[in-house]
N, CA, C and O atoms as a MOPAC input file, in Angstrom:
PM7 MOZYME 1SCF
protein

 N      1.06200 1    -0.95400 1     0.05900 1
 C     -0.54700 1    -0.01800 1     0.00000 1
 C      0.99300 1     1.10800 1     0.31000 1
 O      1.74400 1     1.05100 1     1.28500 1
 N      1.08800 1     2.17000 1    -1.02000 1
 C      1.05800 1     3.53400 1    -1.12200 1
 C      1.14900 1     4.40700 1    -0.15100 1
 O      0.08400 1     4.88800 1     0.23600 1
 N      2.34600 1     4.83100 1     0.47200 1
 C      1.99200 1     6.09700 1     1.96000 1
 C      1.81600 1     7.46000 1     1.42700 1
 O      2.63600 1     7.74400 1     0.55300 1
 N      1.04400 1     8.28900 1     1.69500 1
 C      0.98600 1     8.91900 1     0.98000 1
 C      1.25900 1    10.28300 1     2.55000 1
 O      0.97800 1    10.19400 1     3.74500 1
 N      1.86400 1    11.31800 1     1.78400 1
 C      2.26500 1    12.68300 1     2.86600 1
 C      1.20100 1    12.99300 1     3.70600 1
 O     -0.01500 1    12.90200 1     3.54000 1
 N      1.98600 1    13.43500 1     4.78400 1
 C      1.21600 1    14.41600 1     5.78800 1
 C      0.40100 1    15.34900 1     5.50700 1
 O     -0.79500 1    15.13900 1     5.70500 1
 N      0.82000 1    16.56800 1     4.99700 1
 C     -0.17000 1    17.47900 1     4.06400 1
 C     -1.28300 1    16.43900 1     3.42500 1
 O     -2.42300 1    16.80500 1     3.71100 1
 N     -1.24300 1    15.36200 1     2.71600 1
 C     -2.13200 1    14.99300 1     1.99300 1
 C     -2.88500 1    14.33300 1     2.80000 1
 O     -4.02400 1    14.23400 1     2.34300 1
 N     -2.73800 1    13.80100 1     3.87700 1
 C     -3.44000 1    12.97600 1     4.93100 1
 C     -4.12000 1    14.36900 1     5.69500 1
 O     -4.84900 1    14.08500 1     6.64600 1
 N     -4.02200 1    15.31100 1     5.50100 1
 C     -4.60600 1    16.48600 1     6.38800 1
 C     -5.61000 1    17.38800 1     5.73000 1
 O     -6.45000 1    18.13200 1     6.23500 1
 N     -5.20600 1    17.04200 1     4.01000 1
 C     -5.73100 1    17.47800 1     3.39300 1
 C     -7.25500 1    16.73500 1     3.00700 1
 O     -8.31500 1    17.34300 1     2.85600 1
 N     -7.06500 1    15.39500 1     2.90400 1
 C     -8.21200 1    14.72500 1     2.82900 1
 C     -9.21700 1    14.67000 1     4.60600 1
 O    -10.44200 1    14.58900 1     4.51700 1
 N     -8.72300 1    14.70900 1     5.71200 1
 C     -9.64200 1    14.78700 1     6.44600 1
 C    -10.33200 1    16.38500 1     6.46200 1
 O    -11.53200 1    16.52100 1     6.69900 1
 N     -9.47900 1    17.51600 1     6.19700 1
 C    -10.09400 1    18.84700 1     5.79600 1
 C    -11.32900 1    18.45100 1     4.92300 1
 O    -12.50600 1    18.76900 1     5.09400 1
 N    -10.74000 1    17.64000 1     3.89800 1
 C    -11.65900 1    17.39600 1     2.86800 1
 C    -13.47100 1    17.13900 1     3.39900 1
 O    -14.47000 1    17.84700 1     3.27200 1
 N    -13.24400 1    15.82300 1     3.99700 1
 C    -13.98400 1    15.02800 1     5.04400 1
 C    -14.96700 1    15.90700 1     5.99400 1
 O    -16.17300 1    15.67300 1     6.08000 1
 N    -14.39200 1    16.80900 1     6.60100 1
 C    -14.92500 1    17.71700 1     7.57500 1
 C    -15.56000 1    19.09800 1     6.86200 1
 O    -16.32900 1    19.90700 1     7.38000 1
 N    -14.98700 1    19.10800 1     5.49400 1
 C    -15.92900 1    20.01100 1     4.86800 1
 C    -17.38700 1    19.64900 1     3.87600 1
 O    -18.36400 1    20.23400 1     3.40900 1
 N    -16.77200 1    18.26800 1     3.93000 1
 C    -17.86300 1    17.99700 1     3.47000 1
 C    -19.21500 1    17.45000 1     4.13200 1
 O    -20.29200 1    17.23700 1     3.57500 1
 N    -18.80600 1    17.25800 1     5.67500 1
 C    -19.64400 1    17.24800 1     6.46600 1
 C    -20.73300 1    18.22000 1     6.71900 1
 O    -21.93100 1    18.15200 1     6.99500 1
 N    -19.79800 1    19.21400 1     6.50400 1
 C    -20.35700 1    20.74400 1     6.77800 1
 C    -21.35000 1    21.26700 1     5.61200 1
 O    -22.33300 1    21.92700 1     5.95100 1
 N    -21.11000 1    20.98200 1     4.22400 1
 C    -21.86100 1    21.17100 1     3.26900 1
 C    -22.36600 1    20.33400 1     2.87300 1
 O    -22.22200 1    20.38400 1     1.65100 1
 N    -23.03000 1    19.35400 1     3.19400 1
 C    -23.43500 1    18.08100 1     3.30000 1
 C    -24.88700 1    17.55300 1     4.14200 1
 O    -25.89900 1    17.11500 1     3.59500 1
 N    -24.68000 1    17.71800 1     5.50800 1
 C    -24.75000 1    17.34600 1     6.58000 1
 C    -25.56600 1    18.64100 1     6.96500 1
 O    -25.16900 1    19.79100 1     6.77400 1
 N    -27.00500 1    18.20500 1     7.65000 1
 C    -27.95000 1    19.36200 1     7.77500 1
 C    -27.73800 1    19.74900 1     9.50300 1
 O    -27.71300 1    20.81200 1    10.12400 1
 N    -27.61000 1    18.34400 1     9.88100 1
 C    -27.15400 1    18.45700 1    11.55700 1
 C    -26.37900 1    18.73600 1    11.71200 1
 O    -26.20300 1    19.26200 1    12.81100 1
 N    -25.17100 1    18.63400 1    10.72200 1
 C    -24.14200 1    19.45800 1    10.78400 1
 C    -24.02000 1    20.68600 1    10.91000 1
 O    -23.08600 1    21.19500 1    11.52800 1
 N    -24.84200 1    21.26500 1    10.40500 1
 C    -24.98100 1    22.84600 1    10.15400 1
 C    -25.82800 1    23.48100 1    11.15500 1
 O    -25.93400 1    24.70500 1    11.24000 1
 N    -26.41900 1    22.67100 1    11.89800 1
 C    -27.34600 1    23.10900 1    13.01800 1
 C    -26.39900 1    23.10400 1    14.14400 1
 O    -26.19400 1    24.13000 1    14.79200 1
 N    -25.57200 1    21.52100 1    14.50600 1
 C    -24.87000 1    21.69700 1    15.34700 1
 C    -23.97600 1    22.80500 1    15.43400 1
 O    -24.05000 1    23.46500 1    16.47000 1
 N    -22.94800 1    23.23700 1    14.36100 1
 C    -22.65700 1    24.96900 1    13.61000 1
 C    -23.03000 1    25.99100 1    14.37900 1
 O    -22.31900 1    26.84100 1    14.91600 1
 N    -24.35000 1    25.84000 1    14.40300 1
 C    -24.88700 1    27.40600 1    14.52500 1
 C    -25.20000 1    27.69800 1    15.67800 1
 O    -25.35200 1    28.86200 1    16.05000 1
 N    -25.40700 1    26.20700 1    16.75900 1
 C    -25.63400 1    26.27400 1    18.20200 1
 C    -24.24300 1    26.92300 1    18.71000 1
 O    -24.11400 1    27.92700 1    19.41100 1
 N    -23.14600 1    26.01300 1    18.12600 1
 C    -21.70800 1    26.59100 1    18.38700 1
 C    -21.44000 1    27.68300 1    19.21500 1
 O    -21.22000 1    28.07100 1    20.36200 1
 N    -21.64200 1    28.12500 1    17.44000 1
 C    -21.66800 1    29.72800 1    17.51000 1
 C    -22.55400 1    30.46200 1    18.29300 1
 O    -22.28700 1    31.61100 1    18.64300 1
 N    -23.94300 1    29.70100 1    18.70200 1
 C    -24.50200 1    30.77000 1    19.44800 1
 C    -23.42600 1    30.44700 1    20.88900 1
 O    -22.72600 1    31.31200 1    21.41600 1
 N    -23.49200 1    29.36900 1    21.22000 1
 C    -22.61500 1    29.23300 1    23.00100 1
 C    -21.21400 1    30.18100 1    22.46100 1
 O    -20.87400 1    31.04700 1    23.26700 1
 N    -20.60600 1    30.11000 1    21.51800 1
 C    -19.37400 1    31.14700 1    21.71600 1
 C    -19.77800 1    32.61400 1    21.72300 1
 O    -19.07800 1    33.38200 1    22.38300 1
 N    -20.81900 1    33.08200 1    21.07000 1
 C    -21.00400 1    34.48100 1    21.42600 1
 C    -21.44800 1    34.74100 1    22.42200 1
 O    -21.12200 1    35.82100 1    22.91400 1
 N    -22.51800 1    33.73600 1    23.24800 1
 C    -22.89100 1    33.86300 1    24.44100 1
 C    -21.82000 1    34.17000 1    25.12600 1
 O    -21.61500 1    35.20900 1    25.75400 1
 N    -21.04600 1    33.13800 1    24.98500 1
 C    -19.55000 1    33.27900 1    25.86100 1
 C    -18.80800 1    34.18100 1    25.69100 1
 O    -17.88900 1    34.21000 1    26.50900 1
 N    -18.81100 1    35.01100 1    24.90300 1
 C    -18.05600 1    36.01100 1    24.71000 1
 C    -18.90800 1    37.02700 1    25.67300 1
 O    -18.46200 1    37.47700 1    26.72800 1
 N    -20.36200 1    37.34700 1    25.07800 1
 C    -21.04200 1    38.40000 1    26.25400 1
 C    -20.59400 1    37.81400 1    27.43400 1
 O    -19.51900 1    38.33400 1    27.73200 1
 N    -20.90800 1    37.02400 1    28.18900 1
 C    -20.45800 1    36.84400 1    29.86300 1
 C    -19.30000 1    36.65500 1    29.93000 1
 O    -19.01400 1    36.04400 1    30.95900 1
 N    -18.38400 1    36.91200 1    29.25300 1
 C    -16.95200 1    36.88500 1    29.74300 1
 C    -16.21100 1    35.62400 1    30.62200 1
 O    -15.45800 1    35.81300 1    31.57600 1
 N    -16.63500 1    34.17900 1    30.03000 1
 C    -16.27700 1    33.00400 1    30.68200 1
 C    -14.63900 1    33.28200 1    31.15600 1
 O    -13.76300 1    34.06600 1    30.79100 1
 N    -14.71600 1    32.44800 1    31.93100 1
 C    -13.24100 1    32.13100 1    32.23200 1
 C    -12.08900 1    30.97700 1    31.43400 1
 O    -12.54600 1    30.20900 1    30.58800 1
 N    -11.06600 1    30.95200 1    31.67400 1
 C    -10.77500 1    30.46500 1    30.98700 1
 C    -10.95100 1    28.76900 1    30.70900 1
 O    -10.80800 1    28.07200 1    29.70400 1
 N    -11.36100 1    28.46400 1    32.21900 1
 C    -11.69800 1    26.69100 1    32.89300 1
 C    -13.40900 1    26.40600 1    31.84700 1
 O    -13.83300 1    25.46300 1    31.17900 1
 N    -13.94400 1    27.76300 1    32.19700 1
 C    -15.09000 1    27.90000 1    31.33900 1
 C    -15.13100 1    27.29100 1    29.47800 1
 O    -15.67900 1    26.37400 1    28.86600 1
 N    -14.06600 1    28.60900 1    29.10000 1
 C    -13.86100 1    28.09900 1    27.97300 1
 C    -13.80600 1    26.53800 1    26.84600 1
 O    -14.15300 1    26.01900 1    25.78400 1
 N    -12.81600 1    26.35700 1    28.56500 1
 C    -12.04300 1    24.95800 1    27.57300 1
 C    -13.43200 1    24.20200 1    27.95400 1
 O    -14.19400 1    23.98200 1    27.01300 1
 N    -13.68400 1    23.93600 1    28.78300 1
 C    -15.01200 1    23.26200 1    29.28000 1
 C    -15.74800 1    23.35300 1    27.85200 1
 O    -15.61700 1    22.42400 1    27.05600 1
 N    -16.50000 1    24.44700 1    27.54800 1
 C    -17.60400 1    24.76200 1    26.28900 1
 C    -16.80100 1    24.24700 1    24.77500 1
 O    -17.36600 1    23.46600 1    24.00800 1
 N    -15.32500 1    24.85000 1    24.47700 1
 C    -15.12500 1    23.89200 1    23.62500 1
 C    -14.74200 1    22.69600 1    23.32500 1
 O    -14.69200 1    22.16100 1    22.21800 1
 N    -14.39800 1    22.17900 1    24.63300 1
 C    -14.17200 1    20.60400 1    24.44900 1
 C    -15.69000 1    20.13400 1    24.03100 1
 O    -15.96500 1    19.41300 1    23.07200 1
 N    -16.71600 1    20.77200 1    25.07200 1
 C    -18.43100 1    20.09900 1    24.58100 1
 C    -18.30700 1    20.42100 1    22.99700 1
 O    -17.75500 1    19.48400 1    22.42100 1
 N    -18.53000 1    21.07800 1    22.46200 1
 C    -18.65900 1    21.57200 1    21.28000 1
 C    -17.97500 1    20.52200 1    19.99800 1
 O    -18.46600 1    19.88900 1    19.06400 1
 N    -16.51600 1    20.74400 1    20.55700 1
 C    -16.04600 1    19.16000 1    19.64600 1
 C    -16.41200 1    18.37500 1    20.08100 1
 O    -16.76700 1    17.65000 1    19.15200 1
 N    -16.62200 1    17.90900 1    20.97100 1
 C    -16.84300 1    16.44100 1    21.33200 1
 C    -18.71000 1    16.21800 1    20.33400 1
 O    -18.91500 1    15.06200 1    19.96300 1
 N    -19.34100 1    16.79700 1    20.14900 1
 C    -20.54500 1    16.99200 1    19.54500 1
 C    -20.49900 1    16.72200 1    17.83900 1
 O    -21.12300 1    15.90900 1    17.15700 1
 N    -19.02000 1    18.23900 1    17.28600 1
 C    -19.10000 1    18.14900 1    16.00600 1
 C    -18.28400 1    16.59500 1    15.96400 1
 O    -18.74500 1    15.73800 1    15.20900 1
 N    -17.38200 1    16.36200 1    16.58500 1
 C    -16.72900 1    14.97900 1    15.85000 1
 C    -17.58900 1    13.31500 1    16.45700 1
 O    -17.02000 1    12.22800 1    16.35100 1
 N    -19.22100 1    13.50900 1    17.15800 1
 C    -19.54100 1    12.45000 1    16.95900 1
 C    -20.50200 1    12.61900 1    15.55900 1
 O    -20.90700 1    11.68600 1    14.86700 1
 N    -20.76000 1    14.11200 1    15.33100 1
 C    -21.59900 1    14.47800 1    13.76100 1
 C    -20.76800 1    14.01000 1    13.20900 1
 O    -21.06400 1    12.83700 1    12.98300 1
 N    -19.53000 1    14.34300 1    12.71000 1
 C    -18.96600 1    12.97800 1    11.84000 1
 C    -18.62500 1    11.79700 1    11.48100 1
 O    -18.44500 1    11.25400 1    10.39000 1
 N    -18.55200 1    11.43000 1    12.70000 1
 C    -17.95700 1     9.79500 1    13.28900 1
 C    -19.79000 1     9.39100 1    12.21600 1
 O    -19.83000 1     8.68000 1    11.21200 1
 N    -20.63200 1     9.87100 1    12.65400 1
 C    -22.00800 1     9.39200 1    12.22800 1
 C    -22.07500 1     9.41000 1    10.63700 1
 O    -22.73500 1     8.60300 1     9.98200 1
 N    -21.42500 1    10.27600 1    10.18700 1
 C    -21.79700 1    11.02500 1     8.86600 1
 C    -21.20200 1     9.25500 1     8.31200 1
 O    -21.84600 1     8.34100 1     7.79700 1
 N    -19.46000 1     9.36300 1     8.77500 1
 C    -19.22700 1     8.34600 1     8.17800 1
 C    -19.29400 1     6.59100 1     8.34100 1
 O    -18.79000 1     5.65200 1     7.72500 1
 N    -20.15500 1     6.72300 1     9.45700 1
 C    -20.65100 1     5.38200 1     9.59200 1
 C    -22.01400 1     5.10500 1     8.62100 1
 O    -22.28600 1     4.06200 1     8.02700 1
 N    -22.87300 1     6.51600 1     8.65300 1
 C    -24.20900 1     6.10600 1     7.32300 1
 C    -23.66300 1     6.10700 1     6.01300 1
 O    -24.44100 1     5.83700 1     5.09800 1
 N    -22.69000 1     6.31400 1     5.79000 1
 C    -22.11700 1     6.49200 1     4.56500 1
 C    -21.56600 1     4.99900 1     4.08900 1
 O    -21.79400 1     4.44600 1     3.01300 1
 N    -20.93200 1     4.60600 1     4.98200 1
 C    -20.15400 1     3.38700 1     4.90200 1
 C    -21.77700 1     2.39900 1     4.75900 1
 O    -22.33000 1     1.83000 1     3.81800 1
 N    -21.96300 1     2.50400 1     5.57900 1
 C    -23.38800 1     1.33800 1     5.80200 1
 C    -24.06600 1     1.81900 1     4.34900 1
 O    -24.22100 1     0.76200 1     3.73700 1
 N    -24.32400 1     2.41600 1     3.89300 1
 C    -25.25600 1     3.08300 1     2.63400 1
 C    -24.57400 1     2.47100 1     1.42200 1
 O    -25.19100 1     2.13400 1     0.41200 1
 N    -23.19000 1     2.34200 1     1.59400 1
 C    -22.47300 1     2.44900 1     0.33000 1
 C    -22.28700 1     0.49000 1     0.27600 1
 O    -22.02600 1    -0.22800 1    -0.68900 1
 N    -22.49700 1     0.20100 1     1.43000 1
 C    -22.13400 1    -1.63800 1     1.59800 1
 C    -23.45900 1    -2.21100 1     1.38000 1
 O    -23.57800 1    -3.22800 1     0.69600 1
 N    -24.42900 1    -1.65100 1     1.89600 1
 C    -26.03400 1    -2.10000 1     1.39500 1
 C    -27.29600 1    -1.15600 1     1.06200 1
 O    -27.77100 1    -0.29300 1     1.80100 1
 N    -27.69600 1    -1.50100 1    -0.14200 1
 C    -29.07400 1    -0.46300 1    -0.52300 1
 C    -30.12100 1    -1.01500 1    -0.07000 1
 O    -31.07200 1    -0.23700 1     0.00500 1
 N    -30.35000 1    -2.22000 1     0.31500 1
 C    -31.34200 1    -3.07200 1     0.87400 1
 C    -31.48100 1    -2.62600 1     1.92900 1
 O    -30.69500 1    -1.78700 1     2.37200 1
 N    -33.08400 1    -3.31400 1     2.97200 1
 C    -32.63600 1    -3.09000 1     4.29200 1
 C    -31.97800 1    -4.53400 1     4.85300 1
 O    -31.92700 1    -5.63900 1     4.31200 1
 N    -31.37500 1    -3.95300 1     6.48400 1
 C    -30.76000 1    -5.39300 1     7.05400 1
 C    -31.03900 1    -4.23400 1     8.38200 1
 O    -30.98900 1    -3.03400 1     8.64900 1
 N    -31.36900 1    -5.61000 1     8.97400 1
 C    -31.48500 1    -5.08400 1    10.06300 1
 C    -30.50300 1    -4.37100 1    11.05300 1
 O    -30.78100 1    -3.49600 1    11.87200 1
 N    -28.67600 1    -5.23800 1    10.65400 1
 C    -27.72200 1    -4.47300 1    11.45500 1
 C    -27.25400 1    -3.16000 1    10.82400 1
 O    -26.52700 1    -2.35800 1    11.41100 1
 N    -27.70900 1    -3.00800 1     9.62600 1
 C    -27.30200 1    -1.71800 1     9.16100 1
 C    -28.45800 1    -0.66600 1     9.62900 1
 O    -28.17900 1     0.53200 1     9.58700 1
 N    -29.63000 1    -1.04300 1    10.03500 1
 C    -30.25200 1    -0.11900 1    10.79000 1
 C    -29.71500 1     0.06600 1    12.23200 1
 O    -29.69600 1     1.25200 1    12.56100 1
 N    -29.34400 1    -0.66200 1    13.02700 1
 C    -28.57500 1    -0.90000 1    14.34100 1
 C    -27.37600 1    -0.00100 1    14.26300 1
 O    -26.93000 1     0.64800 1    15.20900 1
 N    -26.86500 1    -0.02900 1    12.95300 1
 C    -25.75600 1     0.49900 1    13.16300 1
 C    -25.72000 1     1.97700 1    12.99500 1
 O    -25.20000 1     2.79100 1    13.75900 1
 N    -26.27600 1     2.17300 1    12.01100 1
 C    -27.11200 1     3.76500 1    11.98000 1
 C    -27.92100 1     4.56900 1    13.02100 1
 O    -27.97700 1     5.79600 1    13.10000 1
 N    -28.66100 1     3.48100 1    13.96500 1
 C    -28.83400 1     3.99200 1    14.98500 1
 C    -28.01900 1     4.50200 1    16.13400 1
 O    -27.98900 1     5.59000 1    16.70800 1
 N    -27.38000 1     3.40000 1    16.28700 1
 C    -26.19700 1     3.18300 1    17.02000 1
 C    -25.45700 1     4.65100 1    17.49300 1
 O    -25.44600 1     5.26400 1    18.56100 1
 N    -24.80700 1     4.91600 1    16.07300 1
 C    -24.70800 1     6.23900 1    15.87800 1
 C    -24.93400 1     7.01900 1    15.88800 1
 O    -24.21000 1     7.85600 1    16.42600 1
 N    -25.98300 1     7.31700 1    15.36700 1
 C    -27.18500 1     8.53100 1    15.34800 1
 C    -27.25200 1     8.91500 1    17.13500 1
 O    -27.41800 1    10.06700 1    17.53500 1
 N    -27.10200 1     7.81300 1    17.98900 1
 C    -27.70700 1     7.76500 1    19.58900 1
 C    -25.90900 1     8.03500 1    19.87200 1
 O    -25.91300 1     8.87800 1    20.76900 1
 N    -24.74000 1     7.78400 1    19.60400 1
 C    -23.74000 1     8.72100 1    20.20600 1
 C    -23.93600 1     9.86600 1    20.01100 1
 O    -23.40100 1    10.30800 1    21.02700 1
 N    -24.48200 1    11.17900 1    19.21400 1
 C    -25.24700 1    12.18100 1    18.69700 1
 C    -25.47200 1    12.89900 1    19.56300 1
 O    -25.11700 1    13.98500 1    20.02300 1
 N    -26.41600 1    11.78500 1    19.79500 1
 C    -27.47600 1    12.45800 1    20.62100 1
 C    -27.36500 1    12.75500 1    22.10200 1
 O    -27.97900 1    13.64800 1    22.68700 1
 N    -26.37000 1    11.76000 1    22.72500 1
 C    -26.00100 1    11.64100 1    24.03500 1
 C    -25.04700 1    13.01300 1    24.07000 1
 O    -24.88300 1    13.78200 1    25.01700 1
 N    -24.46200 1    13.06900 1    22.70600 1
 C    -22.91600 1    14.38900 1    23.18200 1
 C    -23.91100 1    15.39200 1    23.24700 1
 O    -23.81100 1    16.05500 1    24.27900 1
 N    -24.95000 1    15.77300 1    22.40900 1
 C    -25.22300 1    16.89300 1    22.22500 1
 C    -26.60800 1    16.98900 1    23.53200 1
 O    -27.04200 1    18.10400 1    23.82200 1
 N    -27.10900 1    15.88800 1    24.13000 1
 C    -27.71200 1    15.86300 1    25.69800 1
 C    -26.38400 1    16.46700 1    26.66800 1
 O    -26.49000 1    17.28200 1    27.58500 1
 N    -25.45800 1    15.98700 1    26.30700 1
 C    -24.25100 1    16.17100 1    26.88500 1
 C    -23.63300 1    18.24200 1    26.99800 1
 O    -23.21000 1    18.87900 1    27.96300 1
 N    -23.86100 1    18.63200 1    25.65000 1
 C    -23.85900 1    20.00800 1    25.48900 1
 C    -24.82600 1    20.68900 1    26.13200 1
 O    -24.60600 1    21.80100 1    26.61200 1
 N    -25.87000 1    20.15500 1    26.19700 1
 C    -26.95100 1    21.14500 1    26.97700 1
 C    -26.51400 1    21.50800 1    28.17600 1
 O    -26.22800 1    22.64400 1    28.55400 1
 N    -26.45400 1    20.09000 1    29.00800 1
 C    -26.16800 1    20.02900 1    30.83700 1
 C    -25.17900 1    21.11800 1    30.82600 1
 O    -25.38500 1    22.11600 1    31.51600 1
 N    -23.74500 1    20.97400 1    29.84300 1
 C    -22.68000 1    21.94500 1    29.82000 1
 C    -23.13700 1    22.93900 1    30.04900 1
 O    -22.79500 1    23.66000 1    30.98700 1
 N    -23.86400 1    23.13900 1    29.36900 1
 C    -24.19800 1    24.61500 1    28.61600 1
 C    -24.94700 1    25.35000 1    29.98700 1
 O    -24.60900 1    26.46800 1    30.37600 1
 N    -26.27800 1    24.33300 1    30.80600 1
 C    -26.62300 1    24.87700 1    31.73300 1
 C    -25.77600 1    25.16700 1    32.55200 1
 O    -25.92200 1    26.34500 1    32.88000 1
 N    -24.91700 1    24.66900 1    33.08000 1
 C    -24.09700 1    24.54800 1    34.11600 1
 C    -22.67700 1    25.54500 1    34.16000 1
 O    -22.05100 1    25.98000 1    35.12600 1
 N    -22.47600 1    25.69400 1    32.77800 1
 C    -21.53700 1    27.41500 1    32.56100 1
 C    -22.41400 1    28.48900 1    32.68600 1
 O    -22.18000 1    29.45200 1    33.41700 1
 N    -23.73000 1    28.32400 1    31.78800 1
 C    -24.50000 1    29.85100 1    31.60500 1
 C    -25.67600 1    30.10000 1    32.17200 1
 O    -26.19400 1    31.21400 1    32.09700 1
 N    -26.26300 1    29.02400 1    32.84400 1
 C    -27.51800 1    28.81700 1    33.78900 1
 C    -27.12300 1    29.95200 1    35.05200 1
 O    -27.82200 1    30.93100 1    35.31500 1
 N    -25.72200 1    29.55100 1    35.82700 1
 C    -26.28800 1    30.97000 1    36.97800 1
 C    -25.66700 1    31.89400 1    36.28500 1
 O    -24.58900 1    31.52300 1    36.75000 1
 N    -25.34600 1    32.81000 1    35.55700 1
 C    -25.15200 1    33.66800 1    35.10600 1
 C    -26.36100 1    34.39900 1    34.80400 1
 O    -26.74000 1    35.39300 1    35.42500 1
 N    -26.93700 1    33.87600 1    33.84600 1
 C    -27.82800 1    34.19900 1    33.16100 1
 C    -29.32700 1    34.53500 1    34.24900 1
 O    -30.12700 1    35.45700 1    34.08900 1
 N    -29.36100 1    33.35600 1    35.45600 1
 C    -30.49300 1    33.57400 1    36.27700 1
 C    -30.62000 1    34.59300 1    37.02200 1
 O    -31.62800 1    34.72900 1    37.71500 1

C-alpha cells in the first residue's frame, strides 16, 4: 500500500470535515448552536476553565456528528437493501450524537445558567 504525505492526509481530513459541513443538515445545526454558545460566552466573559469546557463540549458534538456521517455513508455504500444490522449501526451512531448533544445542553446549563439567572 502506497503511503501518502502528511500534508495529503491533512488535506483529505479537511475534505471530510468540509463535506460534513456542506452536505449534512445536522452538522449545520450543530455549528449554528456552537456559534451561538461562543457568542454568549463572549458576552458573559467566560473564564479560561469555562472556555475549555465549552470548547471540549462543542468539539465532542462535532466529532460525534462526523463519525455518524462516516458510519451512515459506509452502511449506505455496503447495502442499499434493508438489513436489521445496518439499521442498528445507523441508529447507534445517531445515538452517540444524541448523547453528545444532551451532554452539551447540560454543560451549557452549568456554565451559562448561573450567569443568566
